[in-house]
C-alpha positions in Angstrom: -91.5 -175.5 -46.3 -90.0 -172.3 -48.4 -89.9 -169.0 -45.7 -92.5 -169.9 -43.8 -92.2 -170.5 -40.3 -91.9 -173.4 -38.1 -93.2 -173.8 -34.8 -91.5 -175.6 -31.9 -93.0 -176.4 -28.7 -92.0 -178.8 -25.4 -95.0 -179.8 -24.0 -95.4 -182.8 -21.3 -95.8 -186.5 -23.0 -99.6 -188.2 -23.8 -100.0 -191.4 -24.7 -101.2 -190.5 -28.4 -97.4 -190.0 -28.0 -95.8 -193.3 -27.2 -95.6 -195.0 -30.6 -93.3 -192.0 -32.1 -91.2 -192.1 -29.1 -91.0 -195.7 -29.2 -89.5 -195.2 -33.0 -87.2 -192.7 -31.9 -85.8 -194.0 -28.8 -86.6 -197.3 -28.2 -86.7 -199.3 -31.8 -83.0 -199.9 -33.0 -80.5 -201.6 -30.7 -77.8 -198.9 -32.5 -79.6 -195.4 -32.9 -77.4 -192.9 -34.7 -78.4 -190.7 -31.9 -76.8 -192.8 -29.3 -73.5 -191.9 -30.8 -73.4 -188.3 -29.7 -76.0 -189.6 -26.1 -73.5 -191.0 -24.1 -72.4 -193.5 -26.5 -70.2 -195.1 -23.5 -73.7 -196.1 -22.0 -75.1 -199.6 -23.0 -78.2 -198.9 -25.4 -81.2 -201.6 -25.8 -83.9 -201.6 -28.0 -87.3 -202.6 -26.1 -90.2 -204.7 -28.2 -93.7 -201.9 -28.6 -94.7 -204.1 -25.5 -92.4 -203.6 -23.4 -92.0 -200.4 -24.0 -95.7 -199.7 -23.1 -95.1 -201.5 -19.8 -92.5 -199.0 -18.6 -94.1 -196.0 -20.6 -95.7 -194.6 -17.3 -92.1 -193.5 -16.4 -92.5 -191.3 -19.8 -96.3 -189.8 -20.0 -97.5 -186.7 -17.9 -94.2 -186.2 -15.6 -92.9 -183.0 -15.0 -89.5 -184.4 -15.6 -89.6 -185.8 -19.4 -91.5 -183.7 -21.7 -91.5 -183.9 -25.6 -89.7 -181.5 -28.5 -92.8 -180.8 -31.5 -91.7 -178.9 -34.5 -94.7 -178.7 -36.6 -97.0 -180.9 -34.6 -94.2 -184.0 -35.0 -92.3 -185.5 -32.1 -88.9 -185.1 -32.8 -86.9 -185.8 -29.1 -87.5 -184.7 -25.7 -86.4 -182.9 -22.9 -86.1 -184.2 -19.0 -84.3 -182.8 -15.8 -83.5 -185.8 -12.6 -82.3 -184.5 -9.4 -78.5 -184.4 -8.7 -79.2 -183.7 -4.9 -82.7 -182.1 -4.4 -82.7 -181.0 -0.7 -80.1 -178.5 -2.3 -82.1 -178.4 -5.4 -79.5 -179.9 -7.6 -81.0 -180.4 -10.9 -79.2 -181.8 -13.7 -81.4 -181.7 -17.4 -80.8 -183.4 -20.6 -82.1 -183.3 -24.2 -82.3 -185.4 -27.3 -83.0 -184.4 -30.8 -83.6 -187.8 -32.4 -82.8 -187.4 -35.9 -79.8 -186.3 -37.7 -82.2 -184.0 -40.0 -82.7 -181.9 -36.9 -79.2 -181.5 -36.0 -77.0 -178.4 -36.5 -80.1 -176.1 -37.1 -80.3 -174.3 -33.8 -83.0 -176.5 -32.7 -81.2 -177.9 -29.8 -80.1 -174.4 -28.3 -83.7 -173.1 -29.1 -85.4 -176.1 -27.2 -82.9 -175.7 -24.1 -83.9 -172.2 -24.3 -87.2 -173.1 -23.2 -86.6 -175.7 -20.9 -84.4 -173.8 -19.4 -86.8 -170.5 -18.9 -89.7 -173.3 -18.4 -87.6 -175.0 -14.8 -86.5 -171.7 -13.6 -89.9 -170.1 -13.7 -91.7 -173.0 -12.4 -89.1 -174.6 -9.8 -86.7 -172.7 -6.8 -83.8 -173.5 -8.5 -80.6 -171.6 -8.1 -79.3 -173.4 -11.4 -79.5 -175.7 -14.0 -77.1 -177.8 -16.2 -76.3 -180.7 -17.9 -72.9 -183.1 -18.0 -72.0 -184.4 -21.6 -68.6 -185.8 -23.4 -65.8 -184.0 -24.8 -66.7 -185.9 -28.2 -70.2 -184.1 -28.2 -68.7 -180.8 -29.5 -72.2 -179.7 -30.6 -73.8 -180.1 -27.2 -70.8 -178.0 -25.9 -71.4 -175.1 -28.0 -75.0 -175.5 -27.0 -74.1 -174.7 -23.7 -71.9 -171.4 -24.7 -74.9 -169.8 -27.0 -76.8 -169.9 -23.8 -74.5 -168.9 -21.2 -73.4 -171.6 -19.8 -70.2 -171.9 -17.9 -68.1 -175.3 -18.2 -68.1 -175.7 -14.7 -66.2 -179.1 -14.5 -64.2 -180.9 -17.1 -62.8 -184.3 -15.5 -60.4 -185.6 -17.9 -60.2 -189.1 -19.7 -62.9 -191.2 -17.7 -65.4 -191.5 -20.5 -63.9 -194.3 -22.4 -65.9 -194.6 -26.1 -64.4 -196.9 -29.5 -61.0 -197.0 -28.4 -60.6 -193.7 -26.7 -60.6 -191.4 -23.9 -63.2 -188.7 -23.3 -63.4 -186.0 -20.9 -66.9 -185.8 -19.1 -68.0 -182.5 -19.6 -70.4 -180.3 -16.8 -71.9 -177.1 -18.1 -74.3 -175.2 -15.8 -75.9 -171.7 -15.6 -77.0 -169.8 -12.3 -80.6 -168.1 -12.4 -79.2 -165.0 -11.9 -77.1 -165.6 -15.1 -80.3 -166.4 -16.6 -82.3 -163.6 -15.4 -79.5 -160.6 -16.6 -79.4 -162.2 -20.0 -82.5 -160.3 -22.0 -82.3 -162.4 -25.0 -83.5 -165.4 -23.2 -85.9 -164.1 -20.6 -90.4 -164.3 -20.9 -89.8 -166.6 -23.3 -93.3 -169.2 -24.0 -93.3 -173.1 -24.0 -93.4 -172.5 -28.0 -91.7 -170.2 -30.5 -91.2 -169.8 -34.1 -88.5 -170.8 -36.1 -87.6 -169.4 -39.8 -86.8 -172.3 -42.2 -83.0 -170.8 -42.4 -82.0 -171.7 -38.8 
C-alpha cells in the first residue's frame, strides 16, 4: 500500500460477515490465533451449516463486533458481564491472522472499543484476562494505561507447562485523564508504517 493510509474500524457484525467470520474463527480445528487466545481451552472447527445455526449470537449484538481493516473483516472485539449488577465488564479481542499481529493494530482496536464502552455504558472499569504466555496482549494493556490487577500463578496448563492468569484493568477516570485516548471515533486511519 505504500504510504497510503489504512482505515481501521469496529462495527456490529452483520449477516454479510458470516462467511468470513466462519473462515477466520471456525473453519479450522487448530488455527494459529488459538495458540495465543486461551489455548488451554478446547477449540472445535464447525461445519458452515452448524456455524449458521449459532450465528444469531454474533449478528447485530452490542457485545460482539467486527474489526475491519480496509473494508475486510480481520477480527472481533467482545465483552461479557463478569457481574452485571455491579457493572463488572470484561472484554476481549481476536485478530485472527498472523499478518495483522505486532503492528499496533490490536492496541488501536482496543482503544476504539474501550472508548465505545465508556461512552455507551455507565461503567467504572473495563478489563480483560489473558495468560502469561501471551506477552503481546500484556503489552497492549500496558500501552493503553491499564494496570495488572491480578496475577494468579500457575493456573493455566498448556503444552506441558504452567502459566499465570493475568487480569488487566482500567478505570474510567484513568481513561478520561489520558488525552491520548479520549475523544476517538469508531474509526481511525493507520499509517502503513505502524
